[in-house]
N, CA, C and O atoms as CSV, one atom per row, in Angstrom:
chain,resi,resn,atom,element,x,y,z
A,1,MET,N,N,296.448,-38.793,-51.085
A,1,MET,CA,C,295.880,-38.721,-49.792
A,1,MET,C,C,295.329,-37.302,-49.805
A,1,MET,O,O,294.264,-37.007,-49.263
A,2,ARG,N,N,295.971,-36.588,-50.337
A,2,ARG,CA,C,295.524,-34.971,-50.373
A,2,ARG,C,C,294.080,-34.770,-51.017
A,2,ARG,O,O,293.194,-34.063,-50.535
A,3,SER,N,N,294.005,-35.443,-52.077
A,3,SER,CA,C,292.775,-35.303,-52.934
A,3,SER,C,C,291.547,-36.132,-52.194
A,3,SER,O,O,290.378,-35.878,-52.484
A,4,VAL,N,N,291.887,-37.118,-51.241
A,4,VAL,CA,C,290.778,-37.801,-50.591
A,4,VAL,C,C,290.387,-36.756,-49.724
A,4,VAL,O,O,289.173,-36.618,-49.568
A,5,PHE,N,N,291.276,-35.861,-49.027
A,5,PHE,CA,C,290.935,-35.066,-47.821
A,5,PHE,C,C,290.067,-33.874,-48.675
A,5,PHE,O,O,289.106,-33.339,-48.123
A,6,LYS,N,N,290.363,-33.592,-49.703
A,6,LYS,CA,C,289.431,-32.504,-50.500
A,6,LYS,C,C,288.346,-32.965,-50.847
A,6,LYS,O,O,287.417,-32.159,-50.897
A,7,LEU,N,N,288.129,-34.092,-51.131
A,7,LEU,CA,C,286.745,-34.740,-51.539
A,7,LEU,C,C,285.755,-34.998,-50.210
A,7,LEU,O,O,284.525,-34.959,-50.237
A,8,ALA,N,N,286.481,-35.235,-49.197
A,8,ALA,CA,C,285.681,-35.437,-47.923
A,8,ALA,C,C,285.336,-33.968,-47.337
A,8,ALA,O,O,284.402,-33.885,-46.540
A,9,MET,N,N,285.993,-32.907,-47.670
A,9,MET,CA,C,285.777,-31.492,-47.169
A,9,MET,C,C,284.719,-30.845,-47.831
A,9,MET,O,O,284.027,-30.010,-47.249
A,10,LEU,N,N,284.533,-31.179,-49.048
A,10,LEU,CA,C,283.602,-30.564,-50.047
A,10,LEU,C,C,282.159,-30.759,-49.393
A,10,LEU,O,O,281.536,-29.712,-49.218
A,11,PRO,N,N,281.508,-32.004,-48.988
A,11,PRO,CA,C,280.335,-32.412,-48.410
A,11,PRO,C,C,280.358,-31.590,-47.008
A,11,PRO,O,O,279.358,-30.937,-46.708
A,12,ALA,N,N,281.358,-31.611,-46.243
A,12,ALA,CA,C,281.223,-31.236,-44.957
A,12,ALA,C,C,281.179,-29.665,-44.982
A,12,ALA,O,O,280.615,-29.014,-44.103
A,13,LEU,N,N,281.668,-29.244,-45.804
A,13,LEU,CA,C,281.788,-27.672,-45.758
A,13,LEU,C,C,280.195,-27.105,-46.567
A,13,LEU,O,O,279.606,-26.080,-46.227
A,14,ALA,N,N,279.797,-27.917,-47.517
A,14,ALA,CA,C,278.222,-27.599,-48.003
A,14,ALA,C,C,277.316,-27.792,-46.671
A,14,ALA,O,O,276.390,-27.007,-46.469
A,15,LEU,N,N,277.571,-28.758,-45.843
A,15,LEU,CA,C,276.503,-28.934,-44.926
A,15,LEU,C,C,276.835,-27.810,-43.733
A,15,LEU,O,O,275.826,-27.401,-43.158
A,16,ALA,N,N,277.924,-27.335,-43.347
A,16,ALA,CA,C,278.024,-26.219,-42.816
A,16,ALA,C,C,277.454,-25.085,-43.224
A,16,ALA,O,O,276.770,-24.409,-42.455
A,17,VAL,N,N,277.647,-24.788,-44.338
A,17,VAL,CA,C,277.247,-23.531,-45.155
A,17,VAL,C,C,275.806,-23.260,-45.518
A,17,VAL,O,O,275.352,-22.118,-45.570
A,18,LEU,N,N,275.051,-24.430,-45.785
A,18,LEU,CA,C,273.641,-24.494,-46.326
A,18,LEU,C,C,272.744,-23.981,-45.159
A,18,LEU,O,O,271.935,-23.071,-45.338
A,19,PRO,N,N,272.926,-24.628,-43.900
A,19,PRO,CA,C,271.964,-23.996,-42.996
A,19,PRO,C,C,272.167,-22.502,-42.599
A,19,PRO,O,O,271.284,-21.775,-42.143
A,20,ALA,N,N,273.305,-22.194,-42.813
A,20,ALA,CA,C,273.412,-20.614,-42.321
A,20,ALA,C,C,272.894,-19.867,-43.664
A,20,ALA,O,O,272.217,-18.870,-43.414
A,21,HIS,N,N,273.040,-20.092,-44.747
A,21,HIS,CA,C,272.440,-19.475,-45.746
A,21,HIS,C,C,270.863,-19.418,-45.914
A,21,HIS,O,O,270.186,-18.484,-46.345
A,22,ALA,N,N,270.486,-20.575,-45.491
A,22,ALA,CA,C,269.009,-20.711,-45.389
A,22,ALA,C,C,268.551,-19.849,-44.177
A,22,ALA,O,O,267.507,-19.203,-44.262
A,23,GLN,N,N,269.250,-19.829,-43.144
A,23,GLN,CA,C,268.854,-18.812,-41.979
A,23,GLN,C,C,269.087,-17.530,-42.465
A,23,GLN,O,O,268.337,-16.691,-41.968
A,24,MET,N,N,269.926,-17.091,-43.318
A,24,MET,CA,C,269.862,-15.733,-43.551
A,24,MET,C,C,268.930,-15.390,-44.546
A,24,MET,O,O,268.605,-14.208,-44.662
A,25,MET,N,N,268.428,-16.298,-45.320
A,25,MET,CA,C,267.508,-15.873,-46.341
A,25,MET,C,C,266.237,-15.856,-45.626
A,25,MET,O,O,265.415,-15.203,-46.270
A,26,GLY,N,N,265.808,-16.281,-44.643
A,26,GLY,CA,C,264.534,-16.371,-43.765
A,26,GLY,C,C,263.331,-17.100,-44.626
A,26,GLY,O,O,263.480,-17.371,-45.817
A,27,LEU,N,N,262.370,-17.329,-44.045
A,27,LEU,CA,C,261.406,-18.279,-44.356
A,27,LEU,C,C,260.132,-17.316,-45.508
A,27,LEU,O,O,259.447,-16.385,-45.085
A,28,SER,N,N,260.098,-17.677,-46.510
A,28,SER,CA,C,259.053,-17.118,-47.328
A,28,SER,C,C,257.966,-17.897,-47.754
A,28,SER,O,O,258.091,-19.108,-47.936
A,29,TRP,N,N,256.896,-17.291,-47.929
A,29,TRP,CA,C,255.598,-17.955,-48.215
A,29,TRP,C,C,254.996,-17.411,-49.558
A,29,TRP,O,O,254.154,-16.516,-49.491
A,30,GLU,N,N,255.396,-17.918,-50.802
A,30,GLU,CA,C,254.928,-17.391,-52.019
A,30,GLU,C,C,253.701,-17.988,-52.451
A,30,GLU,O,O,253.614,-19.215,-52.403
A,31,THR,N,N,252.766,-17.321,-52.855
A,31,THR,CA,C,251.616,-17.628,-53.448
A,31,THR,C,C,251.195,-17.247,-54.915
A,31,THR,O,O,251.499,-16.098,-55.235
A,32,ASN,N,N,250.663,-17.871,-55.696
A,32,ASN,CA,C,250.555,-17.369,-57.004
A,32,ASN,C,C,248.792,-17.295,-57.187
A,32,ASN,O,O,248.269,-16.563,-58.026
A,33,VAL,N,N,248.130,-18.043,-56.400
A,33,VAL,CA,C,246.735,-17.947,-56.520
A,33,VAL,C,C,246.082,-17.011,-55.256
A,33,VAL,O,O,246.395,-17.244,-54.088
A,34,VAL,N,N,245.268,-16.077,-55.576
A,34,VAL,CA,C,244.934,-15.219,-54.288
A,34,VAL,C,C,243.397,-16.001,-54.206
A,34,VAL,O,O,242.654,-16.183,-55.170
A,35,LEU,N,N,243.179,-16.345,-53.010
A,35,LEU,CA,C,242.102,-16.871,-52.494
A,35,LEU,C,C,241.092,-16.033,-51.812
A,35,LEU,O,O,241.488,-15.391,-50.839
A,36,THR,N,N,239.923,-15.939,-52.143
A,36,THR,CA,C,238.916,-15.217,-51.579
A,36,THR,C,C,238.461,-15.875,-50.208
A,36,THR,O,O,238.684,-17.042,-49.886
A,37,GLN,N,N,237.820,-14.975,-49.495
A,37,GLN,CA,C,237.054,-15.605,-48.198
A,37,GLN,C,C,236.028,-16.877,-48.817
A,37,GLN,O,O,236.153,-18.059,-48.500
A,38,PRO,N,N,235.201,-16.441,-49.581
A,38,PRO,CA,C,234.355,-17.790,-49.989
A,38,PRO,C,C,235.160,-18.941,-50.531
A,38,PRO,O,O,234.642,-20.042,-50.340
A,39,ASP,N,N,236.340,-18.929,-51.180
A,39,ASP,CA,C,237.165,-19.936,-51.470
A,39,ASP,C,C,237.819,-20.547,-50.245
A,39,ASP,O,O,237.846,-21.777,-50.259
A,40,LEU,N,N,238.352,-19.947,-49.187
A,40,LEU,CA,C,238.900,-20.464,-48.103
A,40,LEU,C,C,237.525,-21.291,-47.346
A,40,LEU,O,O,237.564,-22.489,-47.066
A,41,ASP,N,N,236.540,-20.555,-47.130
A,41,ASP,CA,C,235.210,-21.487,-46.528
A,41,ASP,C,C,234.808,-22.753,-47.473
A,41,ASP,O,O,234.306,-23.739,-46.933
A,42,MET,N,N,235.028,-22.731,-48.896
A,42,MET,CA,C,234.884,-24.167,-49.484
A,42,MET,C,C,235.932,-25.108,-49.083
A,42,MET,O,O,235.703,-26.278,-48.777
A,43,ILE,N,N,237.248,-24.485,-49.097
A,43,ILE,CA,C,238.330,-25.620,-48.752
A,43,ILE,C,C,238.193,-26.076,-47.436
A,43,ILE,O,O,238.589,-27.212,-47.178
A,44,LYS,N,N,237.668,-25.338,-46.510
A,44,LYS,CA,C,237.430,-25.764,-44.965
A,44,LYS,C,C,236.380,-26.781,-45.052
A,44,LYS,O,O,236.572,-27.854,-44.480
A,45,SER,N,N,235.257,-26.569,-45.718
A,45,SER,CA,C,234.114,-27.324,-45.842
A,45,SER,C,C,234.370,-28.661,-46.575
A,45,SER,O,O,233.911,-29.735,-46.186
A,46,THR,N,N,235.128,-28.504,-47.646
A,46,THR,CA,C,235.547,-29.928,-48.360
A,46,THR,C,C,236.392,-30.615,-47.532
A,46,THR,O,O,236.230,-31.835,-47.509
A,47,LEU,N,N,237.395,-30.067,-46.730
A,47,LEU,CA,C,237.972,-30.819,-45.831
A,47,LEU,C,C,237.334,-31.419,-44.627
A,47,LEU,O,O,237.784,-32.441,-44.109
A,48,ALA,N,N,236.490,-30.909,-44.266
A,48,ALA,CA,C,235.653,-31.300,-43.079
A,48,ALA,C,C,234.761,-32.397,-43.755
A,48,ALA,O,O,234.689,-33.453,-43.126
A,49,SER,N,N,234.243,-32.338,-44.638
A,49,SER,CA,C,233.344,-33.430,-45.130
A,49,SER,C,C,233.709,-34.398,-46.009
A,49,SER,O,O,232.969,-35.361,-46.212
A,50,LYS,N,N,234.847,-34.258,-46.606
A,50,LYS,CA,C,235.375,-35.284,-47.691
A,50,LYS,C,C,236.834,-35.824,-47.463
A,50,LYS,O,O,237.276,-36.800,-48.070
A,51,ILE,N,N,237.505,-35.140,-46.582
A,51,ILE,CA,C,238.763,-35.423,-46.322
A,51,ILE,C,C,239.265,-35.991,-45.108
A,51,ILE,O,O,239.843,-37.072,-45.000
A,52,HIS,N,N,238.955,-35.050,-44.076
A,52,HIS,CA,C,239.416,-35.566,-42.664
A,52,HIS,C,C,238.643,-36.577,-42.121
A,52,HIS,O,O,237.417,-36.514,-42.212
A,53,GLY,N,N,239.309,-37.694,-41.452
A,53,GLY,CA,C,238.755,-38.965,-41.158
A,53,GLY,C,C,238.731,-39.908,-42.337
A,53,GLY,O,O,238.517,-41.074,-42.004
A,54,GLN,N,N,238.888,-39.712,-43.558
A,54,GLN,CA,C,238.752,-40.597,-44.445
A,54,GLN,C,C,240.016,-41.437,-44.811
A,54,GLN,O,O,241.077,-41.137,-44.264
A,55,ARG,N,N,239.968,-42.548,-45.767
A,55,ARG,CA,C,240.950,-43.442,-46.093
A,55,ARG,C,C,241.917,-42.310,-46.627
A,55,ARG,O,O,241.678,-41.121,-46.842
A,56,GLN,N,N,243.380,-43.226,-46.812
A,56,GLN,CA,C,244.328,-42.704,-47.419
A,56,GLN,C,C,244.076,-42.557,-48.897
A,56,GLN,O,O,243.627,-43.550,-49.468
A,57,GLY,N,N,244.296,-41.478,-49.596
A,57,GLY,CA,C,243.868,-41.439,-51.049
A,57,GLY,C,C,242.610,-40.655,-51.299
A,57,GLY,O,O,242.469,-40.063,-52.369
A,58,ALA,N,N,241.867,-40.630,-50.543
A,58,ALA,CA,C,240.616,-39.637,-50.605
A,58,ALA,C,C,241.157,-38.327,-51.455
A,58,ALA,O,O,242.237,-37.764,-51.276
A,59,THR,N,N,240.293,-38.031,-52.281
A,59,THR,CA,C,240.305,-36.903,-52.947
A,59,THR,C,C,238.957,-36.198,-53.333
A,59,THR,O,O,237.902,-36.716,-53.698
A,60,ALA,N,N,239.273,-34.895,-53.155
A,60,ALA,CA,C,237.960,-33.954,-53.410
A,60,ALA,C,C,238.315,-32.749,-54.367
A,60,ALA,O,O,239.477,-32.621,-54.752
A,61,THR,N,N,237.382,-31.911,-54.737
A,61,THR,CA,C,237.695,-31.146,-55.462
A,61,THR,C,C,236.781,-29.954,-55.163
A,61,THR,O,O,235.680,-30.271,-54.712
A,62,TRP,N,N,237.004,-28.717,-55.316
A,62,TRP,CA,C,236.233,-27.610,-55.035
A,62,TRP,C,C,236.454,-26.371,-56.115
A,62,TRP,O,O,237.589,-26.071,-56.485
A,63,ALA,N,N,235.244,-25.658,-56.601
A,63,ALA,CA,C,235.475,-24.941,-57.251
A,63,ALA,C,C,234.366,-23.621,-56.933
A,63,ALA,O,O,233.210,-23.863,-56.586
A,64,ASN,N,N,234.901,-22.147,-57.105
A,64,ASN,CA,C,234.074,-21.234,-56.906
A,64,ASN,C,C,233.791,-20.409,-58.150
A,64,ASN,O,O,234.705,-19.759,-58.658
A,65,ALA,N,N,232.676,-20.405,-58.616
A,65,ALA,CA,C,232.228,-19.860,-59.865
A,65,ALA,C,C,232.503,-18.251,-59.772
A,65,ALA,O,O,233.053,-17.621,-60.675
A,66,THR,N,N,232.052,-17.695,-58.576
A,66,THR,CA,C,232.469,-16.422,-58.593
A,66,THR,C,C,233.673,-15.882,-58.506
A,66,THR,O,O,233.812,-14.728,-58.913
A,67,SER,N,N,234.713,-16.547,-57.999
A,67,SER,CA,C,236.060,-16.160,-58.133
A,67,SER,C,C,236.811,-16.427,-59.170
A,67,SER,O,O,237.758,-15.820,-59.671
A,68,GLY,N,N,236.169,-17.612,-59.492
A,68,GLY,CA,C,236.957,-18.491,-60.679
A,68,GLY,C,C,237.954,-19.627,-60.211
A,68,GLY,O,O,238.272,-20.522,-60.994
A,69,ASN,N,N,238.405,-19.576,-59.016
A,69,ASN,CA,C,239.276,-20.494,-58.425
A,69,ASN,C,C,238.795,-21.790,-58.110
A,69,ASN,O,O,237.610,-21.991,-57.846
A,70,SER,N,N,239.693,-22.712,-58.126
A,70,SER,CA,C,239.314,-24.122,-58.025
A,70,SER,C,C,240.478,-24.804,-57.371
A,70,SER,O,O,241.550,-24.253,-57.119
A,71,GLY,N,N,240.145,-26.153,-57.098
A,71,GLY,CA,C,241.444,-27.175,-56.644
A,71,GLY,C,C,241.022,-28.188,-56.215
A,71,GLY,O,O,239.828,-28.466,-56.104
A,72,SER,N,N,241.937,-28.865,-55.922
A,72,SER,CA,C,241.815,-30.515,-55.349
A,72,SER,C,C,242.665,-30.532,-53.915
A,72,SER,O,O,243.601,-29.778,-53.652
A,73,ILE,N,N,242.134,-31.538,-53.076
A,73,ILE,CA,C,242.673,-31.715,-51.951
A,73,ILE,C,C,242.670,-33.209,-51.911
A,73,ILE,O,O,241.630,-33.834,-52.118
A,74,THR,N,N,243.756,-33.771,-51.663
A,74,THR,CA,C,244.104,-35.096,-51.481
A,74,THR,C,C,244.721,-35.688,-50.194
A,74,THR,O,O,245.712,-35.098,-49.762
A,75,LEU,N,N,244.260,-36.811,-49.497
A,75,LEU,CA,C,244.732,-37.234,-48.288
A,75,LEU,C,C,245.805,-37.929,-48.543
A,75,LEU,O,O,245.518,-39.030,-49.014
A,76,LEU,N,N,247.405,-37.662,-48.378
A,76,LEU,CA,C,248.312,-38.716,-48.749
A,76,LEU,C,C,248.618,-39.676,-47.849
A,76,LEU,O,O,248.706,-40.853,-48.196
A,77,SER,N,N,248.797,-39.308,-46.696
A,77,SER,CA,C,248.917,-40.222,-45.567
A,77,SER,C,C,248.321,-40.150,-44.210
A,77,SER,O,O,247.982,-39.017,-43.871
A,78,ILE,N,N,248.133,-41.036,-43.422
A,78,ILE,CA,C,247.627,-40.989,-42.165
A,78,ILE,C,C,248.739,-41.389,-41.088
A,78,ILE,O,O,249.532,-42.280,-41.392
A,79,GLY,N,N,248.829,-40.754,-39.820
A,79,GLY,CA,C,249.791,-41.260,-38.927
A,79,GLY,C,C,249.235,-40.654,-37.420
A,79,GLY,O,O,248.098,-40.199,-37.296
A,80,SER,N,N,250.108,-40.716,-36.430
A,80,SER,CA,C,249.745,-40.124,-35.066
A,80,SER,C,C,250.705,-39.432,-34.745
A,80,SER,O,O,251.788,-39.605,-35.305
A,81,ARG,N,N,250.522,-38.390,-33.669
A,81,ARG,CA,C,251.263,-37.654,-33.055
A,81,ARG,C,C,250.742,-37.518,-31.620
A,81,ARG,O,O,249.669,-36.944,-31.433
A,82,ASP,N,N,251.458,-38.025,-30.586
A,82,ASP,CA,C,250.927,-37.836,-29.212
A,82,ASP,C,C,249.512,-38.368,-29.039
A,82,ASP,O,O,248.674,-37.871,-28.288
A,83,GLY,N,N,249.329,-39.487,-29.856
A,83,GLY,CA,C,247.898,-40.174,-29.534
A,83,GLY,C,C,247.004,-39.546,-30.380
A,83,GLY,O,O,245.841,-39.940,-30.299
A,84,ARG,N,N,247.290,-38.541,-31.289
A,84,ARG,CA,C,246.189,-37.802,-32.133
A,84,ARG,C,C,246.471,-38.153,-33.728
A,84,ARG,O,O,247.597,-38.159,-34.224
A,85,ARG,N,N,245.366,-38.414,-34.371
A,85,ARG,CA,C,245.184,-38.585,-35.882
A,85,ARG,C,C,245.913,-37.314,-36.512
A,85,ARG,O,O,245.667,-36.197,-36.056
A,86,CYS,N,N,246.782,-37.484,-37.532
A,86,CYS,CA,C,247.273,-36.515,-38.203
A,86,CYS,C,C,247.400,-37.060,-39.474
A,86,CYS,O,O,247.705,-38.231,-39.698
A,87,GLU,N,N,247.118,-36.043,-40.463
A,87,GLU,CA,C,247.001,-36.494,-41.938
A,87,GLU,C,C,248.054,-35.464,-42.683
A,87,GLU,O,O,248.292,-34.299,-42.366
A,88,GLN,N,N,248.580,-36.185,-43.698
A,88,GLN,CA,C,249.349,-35.315,-44.539
A,88,GLN,C,C,248.468,-34.960,-45.700
A,88,GLN,O,O,247.902,-35.894,-46.267
A,89,ILE,N,N,248.289,-33.815,-46.102
A,89,ILE,CA,C,247.322,-33.462,-47.124
A,89,ILE,C,C,247.982,-32.560,-48.404
A,89,ILE,O,O,248.731,-31.596,-48.247
A,90,ASP,N,N,247.585,-33.034,-49.542
A,90,ASP,CA,C,248.113,-32.521,-50.572
A,90,ASP,C,C,246.855,-31.215,-51.012
A,90,ASP,O,O,245.659,-31.473,-50.876
A,91,TYR,N,N,247.224,-30.141,-51.422
A,91,TYR,CA,C,246.566,-28.969,-51.519
A,91,TYR,C,C,247.141,-28.472,-53.060
A,91,TYR,O,O,248.270,-28.012,-53.232
A,92,ARG,N,N,246.054,-28.676,-54.207
A,92,ARG,CA,C,246.325,-27.969,-55.309
A,92,ARG,C,C,245.292,-26.959,-55.706
A,92,ARG,O,O,244.119,-27.300,-55.855
A,93,MET,N,N,245.712,-25.674,-55.888
A,93,MET,CA,C,244.920,-24.605,-56.266
A,93,MET,C,C,245.246,-23.889,-57.768
A,93,MET,O,O,246.387,-23.693,-58.186
A,94,SER,N,N,244.146,-23.580,-58.404
A,94,SER,CA,C,244.315,-22.855,-59.787
A,94,SER,C,C,243.460,-21.636,-59.507
A,94,SER,O,O,242.484,-21.588,-58.758
A,95,ALA,N,N,244.071,-20.500,-60.347
A,95,ALA,CA,C,243.508,-19.270,-60.312
A,95,ALA,C,C,242.422,-19.420,-61.513
A,95,ALA,O,O,242.257,-20.411,-62.224
A,96,ALA,N,N,241.703,-18.140,-61.558
A,96,ALA,CA,C,240.656,-18.129,-62.402
A,96,ALA,C,C,241.263,-18.165,-63.746
A,96,ALA,O,O,240.666,-18.889,-64.543
A,97,ASN,N,N,242.248,-17.589,-64.159
A,97,ASN,CA,C,242.748,-17.842,-65.484
A,97,ASN,C,C,243.704,-19.219,-65.899
A,97,ASN,O,O,244.359,-19.335,-66.935
A,98,ARG,N,N,243.603,-20.099,-64.927
A,98,ARG,CA,C,244.281,-21.515,-64.873
A,98,ARG,C,C,245.634,-21.268,-65.367
A,98,ARG,O,O,246.230,-22.280,-65.737
A,99,THR,N,N,246.287,-20.105,-65.464
A,99,THR,CA,C,247.721,-20.283,-65.856
A,99,THR,C,C,248.600,-20.421,-64.742
A,99,THR,O,O,249.700,-20.961,-64.858
A,100,VAL,N,N,248.123,-19.908,-63.554
A,100,VAL,CA,C,248.779,-19.935,-62.210
A,100,VAL,C,C,248.483,-20.919,-61.626
A,100,VAL,O,O,247.318,-21.244,-61.855
A,101,THR,N,N,249.192,-21.799,-60.718
A,101,THR,CA,C,248.823,-22.735,-59.796
A,101,THR,C,C,249.573,-22.704,-58.455
A,101,THR,O,O,250.675,-22.155,-58.456
A,102,ASP,N,N,249.121,-23.211,-57.353
A,102,ASP,CA,C,249.853,-23.338,-56.105
A,102,ASP,C,C,249.664,-24.658,-55.779
A,102,ASP,O,O,248.645,-25.210,-56.193
A,103,HIS,N,N,250.542,-25.334,-55.042
A,103,HIS,CA,C,250.662,-26.449,-54.459
A,103,HIS,C,C,251.434,-26.781,-53.214
A,103,HIS,O,O,252.663,-26.736,-53.161
A,104,TYR,N,N,250.680,-27.105,-52.252
A,104,TYR,CA,C,251.312,-27.191,-50.923
A,104,TYR,C,C,250.907,-28.683,-50.328
A,104,TYR,O,O,249.833,-29.247,-50.538
A,105,VAL,N,N,252.024,-29.201,-49.527
A,105,VAL,CA,C,251.646,-30.375,-48.843
A,105,VAL,C,C,251.905,-30.006,-47.219
A,105,VAL,O,O,253.000,-29.695,-46.751
A,106,LEU,N,N,250.739,-30.105,-46.528
A,106,LEU,CA,C,250.788,-29.793,-44.967
A,106,LEU,C,C,250.205,-30.875,-44.082
A,106,LEU,O,O,249.424,-31.650,-44.634
A,107,THR,N,N,250.445,-31.038,-42.886
A,107,THR,CA,C,250.163,-31.906,-42.046
A,107,THR,C,C,249.235,-31.366,-41.285
A,107,THR,O,O,249.491,-30.206,-40.960
A,108,SER,N,N,248.057,-31.885,-40.810
A,108,SER,CA,C,246.893,-31.340,-40.060
A,108,SER,C,C,246.854,-32.534,-38.840
A,108,SER,O,O,247.089,-33.719,-39.076
A,109,CYS,N,N,246.525,-32.016,-37.542
A,109,CYS,CA,C,246.088,-33.118,-36.547
A,109,CYS,C,C,245.069,-32.659,-35.749
A,109,CYS,O,O,244.794,-31.507,-35.413
A,110,LYS,N,N,244.446,-33.902,-35.439
A,110,LYS,CA,C,243.055,-33.763,-34.709
A,110,LYS,C,C,243.312,-33.179,-33.426
A,110,LYS,O,O,244.387,-33.445,-32.888
A,111,GLN,N,N,242.443,-32.377,-32.818
A,111,GLN,CA,C,242.856,-31.775,-31.347
A,111,GLN,C,C,241.831,-32.559,-30.430
A,111,GLN,O,O,241.045,-33.363,-30.930
A,112,ALA,N,N,241.864,-32.319,-29.186
A,112,ALA,CA,C,241.064,-33.017,-28.195
A,112,ALA,C,C,239.684,-32.553,-28.475
A,112,ALA,O,O,238.737,-33.337,-28.425
A,113,ASP,N,N,239.558,-31.399,-28.745
A,113,ASP,CA,C,238.241,-30.611,-28.902
A,113,ASP,C,C,237.505,-31.196,-30.126
A,113,ASP,O,O,236.285,-31.157,-30.287
A,114,GLY,N,N,238.381,-31.728,-30.945
A,114,GLY,CA,C,237.843,-32.448,-32.340
A,114,GLY,C,C,237.991,-31.520,-33.537
A,114,GLY,O,O,237.476,-31.728,-34.635
A,115,THR,N,N,238.828,-30.368,-33.179
A,115,THR,CA,C,238.977,-29.473,-34.285
A,115,THR,C,C,240.302,-29.887,-34.925
A,115,THR,O,O,241.051,-30.541,-34.199
A,116,TRP,N,N,240.725,-29.602,-36.210
A,116,TRP,CA,C,241.858,-29.816,-36.874
A,116,TRP,C,C,242.888,-28.809,-36.722
A,116,TRP,O,O,242.427,-27.668,-36.696
A,117,LYS,N,N,244.123,-28.892,-36.615
A,117,LYS,CA,C,244.964,-27.642,-36.575
A,117,LYS,C,C,246.291,-28.206,-37.420
A,117,LYS,O,O,246.664,-29.369,-37.260
A,118,LEU,N,N,247.023,-27.226,-38.396
A,118,LEU,CA,C,248.156,-27.446,-38.930
A,118,LEU,C,C,249.205,-27.864,-37.788
A,118,LEU,O,O,249.194,-27.442,-36.632
A,119,SER,N,N,249.968,-28.630,-38.256
A,119,SER,CA,C,251.257,-29.160,-37.236
A,119,SER,C,C,252.431,-29.125,-38.101
A,119,SER,O,O,253.532,-29.453,-37.660
């Protein structure tokens, strides 16, 4: 019976300690690809014209010859929140040297004014 108690305590202890550890570590946002303003403008334009409002699975690419950065954007899933369309989107970016990449999955929801905001 004593060994059963020890086995049950390990997961409970792990659950108690992990959130505190994560809280002490704080949030971090690491990036390997440094995007220029024109890169960001291309991403925004690609989202507006080829991703937002499309069917699940829609994919588009962008490339900036000046910065050498490029990437792809994929609409992973569509849902709703408070009656608004929300989209889970996969962003993949490569730096000019192609040896470093970034990958993010973010959710955007359409606002009443027609704009999209991260949720």
